[in-house]
C-alpha positions as semicolon CSV with decimal commas, in nm:
position;residue;x (nm);y (nm);z (nm)
1;X;15,516;-3,807;7,525
2;X;15,634;-3,534;7,285
3;X;15,275;-3,458;7,181
4;X;15,169;-3,413;7,542
5;X;15,457;-3,172;7,604
6;X;15,372;-2,977;7,287
7;X;15,021;-2,911;7,418
8;X;15,176;-2,744;7,722
9;X;15,405;-2,527;7,511
10;X;15,266;-2,179;7,449
11;X;15,466;-2,141;7,126
12;X;15,375;-2,300;6,796
13;X;15,632;-2,538;6,654
14;X;15,707;-2,284;6,378
15;X;15,765;-1,991;6,615
16;X;15,976;-2,209;6,844
17;X;16,190;-2,317;6,546
18;X;16,234;-1,955;6,434
19;X;16,338;-1,847;6,783
20;X;16,584;-2,135;6,805
21;X;16,730;-2,014;6,473
22;X;16,753;-1,668;6,628
23;X;16,934;-1,812;6,929
24;X;17,192;-1,952;6,688
25;X;17,213;-1,621;6,502
26;X;17,275;-1,432;6,827
27;X;17,542;-1,683;6,933
28;X;17,705;-1,653;6,591
29;X;17,696;-1,272;6,618
30;X;17,864;-1,291;6,955
31;X;18,138;-1,513;6,812
32;X;18,183;-1,279;6,515
33;X;18,221;-0,980;6,745
34;X;18,476;-1,168;6,956
35;X;18,670;-1,238;6,639
36;X;18,648;-0,871;6,541
37;X;18,768;-0,771;6,889
38;X;19,062;-1,005;6,854
39;X;19,150;-0,872;6,509
40;X;19,128;-0,510;6,628
41;X;19,339;-0,586;6,933
42;X;19,607;-0,765;6,729
43;X;19,623;-0,472;6,489
44;X;19,652;-0,201;6,754
45;X;19,293;-0,075;6,754
46;X;19,238;-0,109;7,127
47;X;18,928;0,112;7,157
48;X;18,758;-0,074;6,873
49;X;18,861;-0,402;7,032
50;X;18,688;-0,296;7,354
51;X;18,383;-0,185;7,152
52;X;18,355;-0,529;6,990
53;X;18,408;-0,711;7,322
54;X;18,105;-0,518;7,453
55;X;17,908;-0,601;7,140
56;X;17,993;-0,971;7,186
57;X;17,863;-0,956;7,544
58;X;17,540;-0,790;7,429
59;X;17,479;-1,053;7,162
60;X;17,538;-1,327;7,418
61;X;17,284;-1,159;7,647
62;X;17,035;-1,148;7,357
63;X;17,095;-1,518;7,293
64;X;17,023;-1,599;7,656
65;X;16,712;-1,380;7,659
66;X;16,568;-1,572;7,363
67;X;16,679;-1,903;7,515
68;X;16,506;-1,831;7,846
69;X;16,191;-1,712;7,668
70;X;16,154;-2,043;7,486
71;X;16,198;-2,230;7,813
72;X;15,956;-2,001;7,997
73;X;15,695;-2,069;7,730
74;X;15,733;-2,446;7,778
75;X;15,939;-2,502;7,466
76;X;16,271;-2,667;7,392
77;X;16,556;-2,418;7,361
78;X;16,854;-2,551;7,168
79;X;17,215;-2,462;7,246
80;X;17,369;-2,408;6,903
81;X;17,700;-2,515;6,756
82;X;17,885;-2,219;6,610
83;X;18,113;-2,263;6,310
84;X;18,250;-2,056;6,022
85;X;18,357;-1,750;6,218
86;X;18,587;-1,530;6,014
87;X;18,916;-1,456;6,192
88;X;19,094;-1,227;5,946
89;X;18,987;-0,904;5,783
90;X;19,145;-0,717;5,494
91;X;19,113;-0,377;5,656
92;X;18,999;-0,184;5,960
93;X;18,706;-0,050;5,758
94;X;18,597;-0,400;5,651
95;X;18,548;-0,494;6,017
96;X;18,289;-0,218;6,057
97;X;18,123;-0,288;5,722
98;X;18,069;-0,647;5,828
99;X;17,947;-0,539;6,172
100;X;17,675;-0,327;6,010
101;X;17,582;-0,612;5,775
102;X;17,558;-0,842;6,076
103;X;17,322;-0,606;6,261
104;X;17,100;-0,563;5,956
105;X;17,083;-0,942;5,919
106;X;16,982;-0,984;6,285
107;X;16,710;-0,720;6,250
108;X;16,570;-0,893;5,942
109;X;16,566;-1,226;6,123
110;X;16,368;-1,077;6,413
111;X;16,127;-0,922;6,161
112;X;16,072;-1,269;6,016
113;X;15,981;-1,404;6,360
114;X;15,741;-1,112;6,411
115;X;15,577;-1,173;6,073
116;X;15,513;-1,534;6,169
117;X;15,375;-1,423;6,507
118;X;15,135;-1,180;6,336
119;X;15,015;-1,460;6,112
120;X;14,953;-1,683;6,414
121;X;14,824;-1,400;6,634
122;X;15,095;-1,481;6,889
123;X;15,072;-1,145;7,061
124;X;15,270;-1,257;7,365
125;X;15,579;-1,327;7,154
126;X;15,523;-1,008;6,955
127;X;15,531;-0,811;7,280
128;X;15,853;-0,992;7,377
129;X;16,008;-0,904;7,039
130;X;15,941;-0,532;7,086
131;X;16,239;-0,508;7,321
132;X;16,461;-0,654;7,050
133;X;16,333;-0,411;6,788
134;X;16,432;-0,119;7,010
135;X;16,768;-0,283;7,076
136;X;16,831;-0,341;6,706
137;X;16,752;0,020;6,627
138;X;17,030;0,117;6,868
139;X;17,271;-0,148;6,738
140;X;17,225;-0,049;6,374
141;X;17,260;0,319;6,464
142;X;17,592;0,260;6,643
143;X;17,725;0,042;6,358
144;X;17,631;0,307;6,099
145;X;17,790;0,586;6,303
146;X;18,111;0,387;6,344
147;X;18,127;0,326;5,969
148;X;18,055;0,693;5,896
149;X;18,370;0,785;6,089
150;X;18,571;0,648;5,797
151;X;18,405;0,903;5,566
152;X;18,418;1,196;5,808
153;X;18,770;1,148;5,941
154;X;18,934;0,956;5,657
155;X;19,198;0,688;5,699
156;X;19,507;0,881;5,591
157;X;19,773;0,988;5,837
158;X;19,638;0,946;6,188
159;X;19,285;0,885;6,058
160;X;19,257;0,522;6,164
161;X;19,391;0,612;6,509
162;X;19,128;0,890;6,537
163;X;18,852;0,655;6,419
164;X;18,960;0,395;6,675
165;X;18,953;0,656;6,949
166;X;18,603;0,779;6,851
167;X;18,441;0,435;6,817
168;X;18,421;0,389;7,193
169;X;18,244;0,723;7,229
170;X;17,946;0,643;7,005
171;X;17,621;0,657;7,199
172;X;17,257;0,632;7,107
173;X;16,996;0,868;7,245
174;X;16,651;0,713;7,198
175;X;16,490;1,044;7,293
176;X;16,643;1,230;6,998
């Protein structure tokens, strides 16, 4: 029966597996951002906590978008188990360094899916991925800007408080 269902699936087994890995990566990102929000909140960085709560919601939305795509294409979307989520950070700055690393990792993973799609000439999935490339450009931009606040403002005195306050004001203008 599995072979009959595979014929009806519009994704190759390889692309489906890569997207299911991406679903897990997005779920893991969401959990990481929730952990970061919790850490920020516990340490008095309320604006940054709110920022990471929003990031967690966005990653969850990305996970669901990939999940639904696999189903819409006749594939088998897998709900992942999430483990190994860091709960403690050594510093306020480390939270943002890891957030940027996380976004870069997600972008690279989506690039890997796209590379496989090019190889297979899966132009439908490539078109679907374009939305994520635009989204990742925005996510990496915001993570870089947040991290740059540490250099511009500095952490001494009220620096961390100022950084926390400014994090929630970071926006991305795709027209610029």
